[in-house]
N, C-alpha and C positions, 0 to 999 in steps of 0.2 A: 729580348738580344740579350746574350748571357756577355757575363763580365769577362769572357775569353773571347768575345768576337767584337766586343764594344773596344777591347784594346787593340785588336790585331788591325780592324780597318783605323785605327785612331794612327795607326801606329803606321802603316802605309801613307796614308795621307800626309802623313809628317815628311815624309823621304820624298813623297813628289812633292810638294810647297820648295822641297831645300834643292831640290833638283833644279826644281823651272830656275830659281836665281842661281843657280850655279850657272846654269844653261845659256839663261837670258841676259842679265845683268850687268853681266862685265864689260866694262869701259876699257877694251884694250888700247883705243887709241889718242885719250887723255887721261886715263886713270881711274881708280875706284872702281863706282856701280855707274850705269846710269841711269841720267835724272825725269828718262819718262818713257814708258814703255804704254802704247795704245792697247787698246781691246781685243784687236785684231793680233800682240807681239810684235807688233813693228816699234824701231826704236825712233822717237821723235829727236831731230836732230838740235843738238847746240842748247838741250834744256837745262835749262838752272840744277842745281843741284842742294838739297836741303839741308839741313842737319837735324833732321826728327827723321830721314832716314836713311843717312850713314850711322845716326845715333843705334838707330834699329836692329839694321844689318848687323851692328856691332853685335847689340847686344845675341841678336836670335842665332848669328852664328857660334858665338861664345858657348850658348847654354847647350844648342846642338851638337857641341862636341864633350859636354857633359855628361849630354845624355847618350850617345853616340861615338864614340873618339874615333870616325872616321877622319885622318889625315886631311881631308879636301876641307873640311868644315874647318879645321882650324888654320888655315892655311885662310881663309876667306876672312877670319876674324884677325890675322896678324894682316890682310889688304884692307879690311873697313877700319884697324888703327892706324895703320899709318898714312891714311886717304886724309882722316880729323885732322892728325897733329902736323902732316905737313899744309894744309890749303884751309881747314875751317880754325885753328888755334888762332886767336886774337895775340901775335907777341906783344905788342905793345900795351895793351890795357887788359889783360886776361880775357877768359873766358871764349867762347867760338863764335864765328857769325851764325845767323840766319840762315844765310846761304849764301853759296857763290854760282859763280858761272862756271861753262861747262868744259871750262879750262883751270877751271881753278881757282880763278879772281873773286877779291870782294865783290859783292853784289850788294846786299840786304846785311848791313855792319850793325844792325840793334840785338839787344842783349835780349833775347824773349828767356823769362825765365824757367817757362816750360820746356824747353829747347837743352837750355844748362843742364837739366833734371836727365833729360834724358841719356845726357854726354857721361853724367855719372852715374848710372843706370849699365850704361853700355861699358864702361870701363874698368867699375866693379866687376861686371858677367868675365870679362877677358882679360883679367887679375889674374880670375879662378884658371884659368887654364893656363893662361900665358906662364905666371908670376914673375912678369914681365911687373918690377917694383913702379917705372914711370907710371903705369897708368893706374894704380890706385893711391902714388902722389900726385897725380893730376884731380884723381877723383875729390880727397880731400881739399885742393886748392881750390876746387870748383865750390865746393861743399862752402868753403871759408868766405869766399868773393858772393857767393846768394846771401848766404849769413851778415858779411857787413852793406851790402847794398839793398838786399832788396825786403828783410825783415824790418816785419814794423814793431818798432818796438813797446810801442806803444798798446798799441790794439791784438798786435800779436797777427801770425798772417803773414802771406809773403805781396808785394806786387807786383803786378804781370810782366810788365816789362821796362827796361831802361834804355838810352843808346848809347853808343860803341864808346862813349869813356865809359859809362856805368852815368851818367848822372839822369836828372827826370824828364820824360818825355810824356805829349800830349795823345798821342793815339800807339794805345797800351793792347790793341787788340789782337787778338793771337791767330785770327784769319778772317777775310770778307763777311762770316755768316757766323760771327763771333760780336758782343754787347761791346763797348766801349768802356768797362768799367776798371777799378783797381785793384780788385778781385774776380778771383773764378775758381768754382770746384776742380772744375778740371786741370789747369794748375798747382792747387795745392795736392789731389791727388796723387801728380805724377812727382811731385819734390816725396810728398809721403813715398811711393813707389820705391824711387831711389836712395834717401835718407835708408829706407829700410833695407836696404841692398850694403849699403856701405857699411849698416850697424854690423851686416852681420861678419864685415871683412877688420874693424876697426872700430873698437867697443872703445867709447871716452865716455864722461859727463856731460858731457858739451854734445853731442848726438845725440845721446838716449835724452834727455832731456826736449830737444829739439821733436824728435819723432812722438815723444809723450805731448807736446804744447802742437805737434798736429792734429793728432787723436784728439785731441778735447778740441783745437777748432772744429773738425768733423761734428762732435757730438754737441757742442754746446751752440754750432751757428750753422754749419750747414747739411747737417740734415733736419727735415722735418720732423718732430717728436710724432708727429701724431700720424702722416700721413706714410711717410719711412720712404719718402722722395727726398732731391737732395734738390738744395738751390743754387742755380750755374753763375750766376754774376751777386756779386755786392761791391757795397762801396768799403770803404778803411773802415770804419764801425760797423761791421757787419750787416747794414741795413739792405736789407732783399732786394735787388733790381732786375728779377726775373719768374717768371712764374709757369715756365718752360720745365716739362717732365725730360729729360733723357734717359727711355729704358735700361741703353745703354750702360752708360756710365752706371748708372744703378746698381747693375747685376755685376755689373766689374769692382765696381767699391765695396759692394758687401765680401768679397773676400779677399780683398786686400786688403782693406782696415784692417779686417781678423788678421790676415797676416801678420801682419807689421805688428799689432800686439801680440800677439807669440812671441816675436821674435824680439820685441824688445824684453816681453818678461816679465810684463804688471799682468798682476794677474784678476787686477778689480777692473780694469779695462779687457782683458780679455773675454769675463763674462758681460761688458757693456757690448760688444761684436758679438761675441758670440748671439745676442740679442736680436743685433739689430740686425748681422746677416739674414737673419730666419724673417727680420720683419720688412728688412728691401728685399730682398728675394717675394715675398705675398707680395707687395706694393705694383710689382712689374708688371706680375699676372694680367692684369689691364693692357696690356699690350702687345697681348701672345693672341697668334690665333689659332684657328684650328686646325692648321695644318702644321702648325709646331714652331711657325716666325717668328719674331720680336720684332713689333714696330720702330722707326726712328725715336721719334719724338713728339710732344703733344702738349697745348695751351687749353687753357678755355674756348679759343678761338676757331682751334683748327688741331687735325689728328693725322701725323703724318706715319701712313702706314707700311712705303717702302722697309724695306727691308738688308737694313746696311751690313755687308760681311761681317765688318770686326763685333759689332751688336750681338751677332748669330756664336761668336763665336765665343764671348766671352757669356754670355749664356750658359752654355756645354759647359763650363767651369763654376762660374755659379749656382748653379742648378744642382752641379754634384757635389762640393763644400756644402750646398744646405741638405743635403740626406749624408751626409759624414758627418755635421753638425747635429743632426737631428734623427738622422736613420727613421725617416717619414721615406717610405718608397713613393710617394707622388714630386717630389725632386726628382729622384735620380730619372724617373721616369723621365719628367721632360727632359733632362740632360740628352738620354737618349734622342727624345724626338725633337730638340736642338738640331743632332746630329744627323739624324733623318734630310731636317731639313735644307741643310747644308750640303748632304750628300747629292740631291735632289733638283736642286734649285741654284746654287754658286757655283760648282767645284767646275771650270773649265776641262777640256780634256790634254791642255798644255801643263797644269799643272797646277796651276795661280786661280784664283777663285775671285769671281766677277765681284765689280765694288757695290751691287745692291742691284734687287730686280723687284720689281713693281706691278699693282694691278692684280687683279683678281687672278690672273694665270702667273703670276712670277716672271714675267719678262721681263730680263735685261737692262740695266740702267743703261738709254744710248750715252754713246760718245761722254764714257767714263774710262781711265785709266787702269792697266793692270798694273804700272806702276807711276808711281809719284812721288808729289812732296808730300803725298797723307797716305797713301798707301803702300804698307809695308811688308815685308812676313812676320814679323813681330805680332802683332794680335794673333791669327791665324795659327801662326807656327809653335807659340806660348801655349793655347790653346790645348792644342796635342800633347804638349810635353806633360804640359799640366793633369790634363787624362792620364796618360799613362803613366805618370809616378803616382797617380790616389788610387787606380785601380789595383795599382803595384802593391802597394800596403795596406789596404785593403780588403779584408774579403766582401765580396759585392753580391745582391743576392742576384736570383738571375730574372728578368722581368719579360 
């Protein structure tokens, strides 16, 4: 496949994804966007609406408008911002609720730091296209709140969750499948992602220090220097609490960490993340199947070979990033192979992707939504935009 072919196909797919969200997901009765749509593209009535979904929609359409200045993309970004501001914003204690009901009433009012980070991520991207100072001010306010209540001043890093009024809580889990531990790789990765976006707009000593601190946490505590895999759950003092390998998070972190170091402008950390990007990418090889799909996760007791949509999207970018850093064609070949797997197994006729496929024949996983609390346009749309951008700025060989 040539550079031009790869770029053309991914460009068309980006348009298909965005068209799906524009066509199917608007909630014209209660405002904002639908909370759930099933695999048959049917709206699930009166579904709750999650912070992660709505913050990611804000990021996606803001980024899409930067990529391709279609007025409808900007209008959808405005819509997402207005809904977050009206219904998710906690006017009493600050921050954003974890979820609201279909009417917009607060439902789960806990302050999950992962969700606050995605709000920062989306607000910063929205500011880039809207120049709405309120969005940037809100992002800065959320940064200051996270630093005040979640930052661990003793050991570094961030505590997973707090109550509505920012008091400590016992149940810290991000989701039912996650461990109830004080710190996680996942939350730290997306705080870093959010702070990197904020740093690109709001440069000062405080946020530079925190981005550098986050990168240091990954280098010292979260990434296993021998294997190149990440530890998923940790205690306050960085004691490891899990032996699960998440292939999708490893490949996603490989390029996000290097991007953060580049935005920070620290040459020494950039060298370290350059090396780690390749090491982590190589470590993920054990999760690849012959057809190009990347498995979900594994530990010493099991190997989950389901191929989740977001894992394949991150693989496209992670392998292309590794090629750009190393000029080794094997990474470019795998990026293209990941895309071939996506085309064959995940893309649906209406435009969004299956949640996952499973088994020898890669059949769609049953009873999974097209749109939901976690099923958002962020991973696949972002992957498409990253591939297009990276192919545009660098001459690539033909594979």
